[in-house]
Structures are given as structure tokens and as C-alpha cells.
LUMSE-755940 format. One line per 4 residues: their letters; for each residue x, y, z of N, C-alpha, C. Coordinates in nm, 3 decimals, m for minus. Example, Ala and Ser with C-alpha at 12.3 -4.5 7.8 and 13.67 -1.06 7.14 Angstrom:
BEGIN
AS = 1.319 m0.569 0.780 1.230 m0.450 0.780 1.320 m0.330 0.780 | 1.285 m0.225 0.708 1.367 m0.106 0.714 1.290 0.003 0.787
END
This chain:
BEGIN
XXXX = 6.924 6.921 15.704 6.989 6.938 15.573 6.889 6.917 15.460 | 6.925 6.957 15.346 6.844 6.938 15.230 6.822 6.794 15.198 | 6.931 6.715 15.214 6.926 6.572 15.188 6.818 6.505 15.280 | 6.825 6.537 15.406 6.731 6.476 15.501 6.586 6.516 15.470
XXXX = 6.565 6.642 15.433 6.432 6.689 15.397 6.385 6.611 15.272 | 6.467 6.605 15.179 6.436 6.534 15.056 6.401 6.387 15.084 | 6.479 6.321 15.167 6.455 6.184 15.204 6.320 6.170 15.277 | 6.291 6.265 15.361 6.161 6.259 15.435 6.044 6.267 15.338
XXXX = 6.058 6.354 15.235 5.954 6.367 15.137 5.939 6.242 15.048 | 6.055 6.183 15.019 6.059 6.067 14.929 6.027 5.937 14.998 | 6.039 5.927 15.128 6.022 5.803 15.199 5.899 5.725 15.163 | 5.779 5.792 15.164 5.655 5.717 15.135 5.661 5.662 14.991
XXXX = 5.713 5.735 14.897 5.719 5.686 14.762 5.818 5.571 14.747 | 5.925 5.576 14.822 6.023 5.468 14.821 5.961 5.344 14.883 | 5.888 5.357 14.990 5.821 5.243 15.051 5.718 5.181 14.956 | 5.642 5.266 14.888 5.544 5.215 14.792 5.615 5.135 14.682
XXXX = 5.720 5.189 14.631 5.791 5.122 14.523 5.850 4.992 14.568 | 5.906 4.992 14.692 5.959 4.866 14.747 5.849 4.760 14.769 | 5.734 4.804 14.813 5.622 4.711 14.836 5.572 4.657 14.703 | 5.562 4.736 14.598 5.524 4.690 14.467 5.624 4.585 14.414
XXXX = 5.750 4.615 14.432 5.855 4.520 14.387 5.842 4.387 14.463 | 5.823 4.396 14.593 5.805 4.279 14.673 5.683 4.194 14.633 | 5.572 4.270 14.610 5.449 4.201 14.571 5.464 4.133 14.433 | 5.533 4.196 14.340 5.554 4.138 14.209 5.645 4.016 14.221
XXXX = 5.745 4.022 14.304 5.833 3.906 14.327 5.755 3.788 14.384 | 5.670 3.819 14.479 5.585 3.716 14.539 5.494 3.650 14.436 | 5.432 3.733 14.355 5.341 3.685 14.249 5.413 3.598 14.149 | 5.529 3.637 14.102 5.608 3.560 14.011 5.653 3.427 14.070
XXXX = 5.692 3.430 14.197 5.733 3.307 14.266 5.616 3.208 14.277 | 5.501 3.261 14.312 5.381 3.178 14.326 5.345 3.118 14.189 | 5.345 3.197 14.084 5.315 3.147 13.950 5.409 3.039 13.905 | 5.537 3.061 13.932 5.638 2.962 13.894 5.618 2.831 13.971
XXXX = 5.589 2.844 14.096 5.562 2.720 14.177 5.438 2.648 14.130 | 5.335 2.717 14.094 5.216 2.657 14.036 5.246 2.584 13.910 | 5.324 2.646 13.821 5.356 2.583 13.695 5.442 2.458 13.716 | 5.537 2.464 13.803 5.618 2.349 13.832 5.541 2.237 13.893
XXXX = 5.446 2.266 13.981 5.361 2.167 14.038 5.273 2.100 13.941 | 5.219 2.177 13.847 5.131 2.125 13.743 5.210 2.032 13.651 | 5.329 2.077 13.611 5.417 1.997 13.524 5.451 1.866 13.592 | 5.487 1.871 13.718 5.523 1.744 13.791 5.402 1.650 13.803
XXXX = 5.285 1.708 13.827 5.164 1.631 13.833 5.131 1.563 13.704 | 5.147 1.636 13.595 5.121 1.583 13.461 5.221 1.470 13.428 | 5.347 1.490 13.464 5.449 1.390 13.438 5.411 1.256 13.514 | 5.372 1.272 13.637 5.338 1.153 13.715 5.213 1.086 13.660
XXXX = 5.118 1.163 13.611 5.000 1.108 13.552 5.032 1.030 13.426 | 5.119 1.086 13.342 5.159 1.016 13.222 5.230 0.886 13.250 | 5.323 0.895 13.350 5.398 0.770 13.388 5.303 0.666 13.440 | 5.203 0.707 13.515 5.105 0.610 13.570 5.020 0.551 13.453
XXXX = 4.988 0.634 13.357 4.911 0.583 13.241 4.992 0.473 13.165 | 5.120 0.505 13.145 5.206 0.409 13.073 5.211 0.277 13.152 | 5.231 0.288 13.281 5.242 0.172 13.368 5.115 0.084 13.359 | 5.001 0.148 13.373 4.873 0.076 13.372 4.848 0.008 13.235
XXXX = 4.875 0.083 13.131 4.851 0.027 12.994 4.944 m0.090 12.970 | 5.069 m0.082 13.016 5.160 m0.192 13.002 5.108 m0.315 13.079 | 5.062 m0.293 13.203 5.009 m0.401 13.284 4.893 m0.474 13.216 | 4.818 m0.400 13.134 4.706 m0.459 13.063 4.747 m0.509 12.923
XXXX = 4.875 m0.511 12.903 4.926 m0.578 12.780 4.927 m0.498 12.654 | 4.915 m0.364 12.663 4.917 m0.280 12.543 5.054 m0.264 12.492 | 5.068 m0.259 12.360 5.196 m0.240 12.293 5.239 m0.092 12.304 | 5.369 m0.075 12.292 5.424 0.065 12.300 5.358 0.157 12.196
XXXX = 5.332 0.107 12.078 5.269 0.187 11.973 5.129 0.236 12.015 | 5.057 0.149 12.083 4.923 0.183 12.133 4.929 0.283 12.250 | 5.030 0.259 12.332 5.045 0.353 12.447 5.087 0.489 12.397 | 5.180 0.490 12.302 5.221 0.624 12.244 5.104 0.695 12.183
XXXX = 5.020 0.624 12.108 4.903 0.689 12.047 4.804 0.742 12.155 | 4.795 0.666 12.266 4.706 0.711 12.372 4.760 0.837 12.445 | 4.895 0.845 12.463 4.955 0.961 12.522 4.936 1.083 12.432 | 4.956 1.067 12.308 4.940 1.180 12.216 4.794 1.230 12.216
XXXX = 4.698 1.140 12.218 4.560 1.175 12.218 4.516 1.238 12.354 | 4.551 1.168 12.461 4.504 1.209 12.594 4.574 1.336 12.644 | 4.705 1.345 12.622 4.782 1.451 12.684 4.828 1.558 12.584 | 4.798 1.537 12.454 4.841 1.635 12.351 4.989 1.638 12.330
XXXX = 5.060 1.530 12.356 5.202 1.525 12.341 5.243 1.507 12.193 | 5.362 1.553 12.162 5.418 1.525 12.030 5.466 1.379 12.036 | 5.488 1.322 11.913 5.537 1.184 11.909 5.667 1.172 11.981 | 5.757 1.271 11.964 5.886 1.265 12.023 5.878 1.269 12.177
XXXX = 5.792 1.351 12.232 5.776 1.360 12.376 5.712 1.232 12.429 | 5.609 1.183 12.359 5.542 1.058 12.402 5.644 0.942 12.405 | 5.731 0.939 12.309 5.833 0.835 12.295 5.923 0.830 12.417 | 5.951 0.944 12.479 6.037 0.952 12.596 5.979 0.882 12.715
XX = 5.849 0.872 12.718 5.785 0.807 12.837 5.776 0.654 12.819 | 5.811 0.601 12.706 5.803 0.459 12.685 5.928 0.381 12.732
END
């Protein structure tokens, strides 16, 4: 039938389009995972910095200034780690 003939002709193009979609989904998933991993690592690093500075007797105001300088945080974000 005409439908079957058309499908035979279109099959390679359909497969290419499906593969491109699959590849793009994989790429987006990988990038999102990388970003989440980096954010989690940074959060743990900041928390560790706060803990160490407190153990060495630094005041919260000093710790906040260090977080802003070292990690480029805003005052509001740095405050959340204290």
C-alpha cells in the first residue's frame, strides 16, 4: 500500500530523528547531573569552611566575610550558612 511504501521511505529519517532526540536528552541529563554535583560539592565545602573557622574561634562576621570573598556569595546567602 501507499502507506507502507511511505513508511519504508521515511523509516531512516524517523530513526535519525529519534536518535537525535535521545542523544539530546542524554546530554541534558548529564549536564544537569554535573551541575547538581558541583552545587552539592560547593555546599559541602562552604559548610566545612564554616565549621573549621568556628573551631579556630572566628566570629560569625569574620566567617561571613570569608565566605563572601572565597566563594563569591552574597551577604544573604553567606548568612544562611552561619
